N, C-alpha and C positions, 0 to 999 in steps of 0.2 A: 283685559289683556293690553289695552292701549296705554295703561299707566306704566307698563314695563319699559316702553320706549320714551317715556317722558323725562326720566332722569339720566344720570351718568354713574358709572361704577368707579369707585375710588381706585386710582392707578397704583396705589401701594399694594404689592402682592399679598402682604399679610392681612390686608383689610378687605378690599373688594366690596365695600358697603355701597348699596344702591342709594344714592342721594338725589332727591328731586331738586335741590338747590345747590349744585356742586360749585366748588371754587376752582377757577381756572388759573394756573400758574403761567404768567407771561414769560418766564425765563425758560422753563423746560417744555411748555406747551401741553402739559397734562392736566387732567381734572382730578380733584381730590375732595374728600369730605372735609368738614370744617376743622377737625382735629389735625389731620395729616397735611392739610394745606400749610399749616404753620410749622409742623414738625418734620416734614419730609426732607431728606438730604438732596437738595436740588443740585444736579450735576453741573449746572451752568455757573453756580456761584463759586467764586474763587475763595478758598479758605483764607481766613485772617485778613481779608480785604476791608480796610477801614477808610472812612472819609474824614480827614482831619479838619478841624475848625480853626480859622485864623484868629489869633488872640486880639487883633486890632479891629477888624471889621465884623467879627463874629459870624462869618459866613463859611459854609462848607467849601473846601477847595479840592477839586478833582485833579488827579495826576497819578502817574506811575512811580513806583519806587518807595523808599522810606518816607513815612508821613512827615518826619522832621525836614527832610530835603524838599518835599512838596511845599510846605509852608514857607521855607526859606526862599524858594524860587518865586513863590507868590508875592512875598514882601519885596524882594529885590526887583521884580518886574514892575511893581507899582501897585500896591494895595490901594483900593479906592478910598478907604478911610484915611490912609496916610497921605494921599495926594490932595485931600481937601485942605490940609493945613498949609498955610502960606509961610510958616516959619520953617527954618532949616531943621531937619530931623536930627535929634540927638541920638548918638550911637553909644551903646553900652558894651564895652569889651568884656570878653570872657576872662574870669580870674584864674582858670586852670592853666597851669604852666604848659607851654608848647601848643596851645590851641590857636590863639590869635583871631578867633572869630569875633565879629561885632554884630549886635542886634539893635534894632530900633525900638524893641520892647524890653523892658527891664524884667529879668528873671532873677530875683533875689532870694537866696536860701534863707529860710527862717531860723536855721541853727547857727551857721557861721556868718550870716549877714553879708555875704559876698555876692557879686553879680556873675552870672554864667550865661552862656549861649543856650539856645534851645536844645542842643544835643547833650549838654552837661548840666541841665537844671536840676536833675534828681540827685539826691545824696549819694546813691550808689554809683552814679556816673562821674561825679567830681571828687569821690573819696573824701567826703566832708570831714574836715579836721575836727569839727565839734562833736562828732560821734565816734571818732577813732579811739581805740583803746590804747592809752599811754602805757609805757613800760617804766619800771623803776629806774632811776638814774644809776650810772655806773659808779661803783664804789670809789674810784679814783686811785691815785698812786699811793695814798697813805694806808690803804688796806693791806693787811698782811698776806692775803692770798686772793685770787680771783673769786668773784661771787659765783657760786654754783646753784643758787636757788632759782627756780623757774619764775618767769615773769608773772606777776599777779595782776589780773585785770582790775582797773579802777574805773567803775562805771561812770559814764557821762550823766549829768543831772537830768537833762532832757530825756535821754533814752531810758534812764531808770524810772522816771515818772511814767513814761509811756508803757514800759514793760509792766509796771504795777497795775496800770489800767487794764492791760490785756489779761493779766492773771485774774483780776476781779471779774472781768466779763466771763471768762471760762469757769470761774468758781460759781457764778450765779447760774450758768447753764447746766453745770453738772452737779448741782446741789452741794457744792463745797469740795468736790473732788478735783476741780481744775480741768475737767475734760467733759465735753458734751456727751449725752447719751448716745451709744453706738447702735445704729439701726442694723437690720439684717444685711449681711455682706453679699447677698445674692445680687448679681448684676453689676457689682463694683468693677470687676475685671472688664466687662463689656463697655462700661462707661469710660474707663481709662483708654480702651482701644479706640473709642469714638471721639475722644477729646482732641481738639486741634490746638496747635501752637507752633513754635519754631522747631521744625523736625531735626535741626542740627543740635538741639539742646540735649545734653546727656540725661538719660533717664533718672539718675540719682539726683539731678539738680531740679527736677520738676516737682511742682506742687499743683495738685489737681483740684478743680472747682466745678461745681454745677451752679451756674449763675442765672439768677432771675432778676427782672427789673420791674419795680413798681411803676415808674413813669412810662414804660413801654409795654404794649400789649403782646409783644412777641414771646414765644415759648422759651424754655430754659436753654442755655448754651453751655456746652462742655468745653472747657479750656484748661490749659496748664501754663504756668508761668514759672520763671526762675526764682528759686528760693533766695537769691541775692537781691531781688527787687524789694522796694519798699511798698507799703500799702498804697501810698500816694501815686506811685508810678503805675501800679495795677489799676487804680481808680481811673486814671487817664485812659488806659487801654479799654477798660470795660465801658466807660462812657462813650467812647468812639465806636465800640462794638454795637451798642444799642442806638447809635446816632442821637445821643443826648448831649446837648451843649453843657460843658463843664465850666461854670463861671465861678469856681471857688476862689479865684484870685481877685474877684470884685467884692469889696466889703459889703455892699448893700444887696448883693444877689443871693438867691437861695443856694444853700450849700449841699453838695452831694456827698454821700458816704457809703461805705460798704458795711453790711450788717451780717453777722453770723445767723444761721437759722435759729429762730426762737429768741433772739436778742434784740433789745431796743437801744443798745449802745453802739454807736459807730466805732469801727476799729481806728486807732490812732494812725495817721497817715505817715508818721516818721518811723514806724516799726517795720523791720524786714520780715518777709514771709518765713525766713529761717527760724525766727523766734516763735512764730505761730505754729509751725509744722508739727512739733511733738504733740500738740493738743488737738490737731485737726483730724478729721476722718480721712479715710483713704481717698474719697472723692467728697470734698467738703461743700455742702450747700451754702451759698452766700447770696445776699440780696443787695442790689443797687437801689438806693432810695434817697429822697431828700431828707435832710436832717431837720427835725422840728425846731422852730425858733427858740433860742434860749437853752437848747440841749448842749451839754458839755461835749 
């Protein structure tokens, strides 16, 4: 009978497992078994709270508000790594018309090769002209009547290559069908209700994911992101979510990538989620992991 008082009962109502080595949550002050210590919905944790990492000193920066504003205030106030330099800091102006911001770190777009501020560094934020769909030229005054044909999309070379890579990934997952095998839909609605994200986002604009991380021991996270985002922008958010430093901008550093469940190929970072959505599950399992050296 003395052993009954030796352990603690898991605080999760659905569990109540008697654990002789319980895990105590410092945030909510409750005891849990090993499984629910990682998976319980702690009421003290603020949803979508991420700690951004300074691209100069590579240190986590605490602060309230938008992570981009937190980093900007940190750099403006005097980043320790920036202050070590005795040379005057070079500033890089944002190429987006009407912005006017200047950064001491260069954020150069890999497609249009222009420099942008930290707020507009993603293709979807600066409306990258290199991936914009051009329209056919106007027929001009010599034409006998106005052109009534619809605009035909002319795919950008970079986007077309990335789209082909995505289709190849889905084809390998689905045995040539272009869509991964569909698991049981039981519980999908519950997962969507539990998913966290920007509550002001329209439901039709959301793409749902169940995210796991190989470098981090934490459990899966249910999140939704805008279909207008690129995979690269989602990668930044997911790395911050799991508190993993994203050093993809450093040539010699290990590269992070997002992998669909069952795939060994990372998703191209310049593809929008809207392109992936028709082939994704209702709540798509996806994995954050380091890309093996030499992998395309």
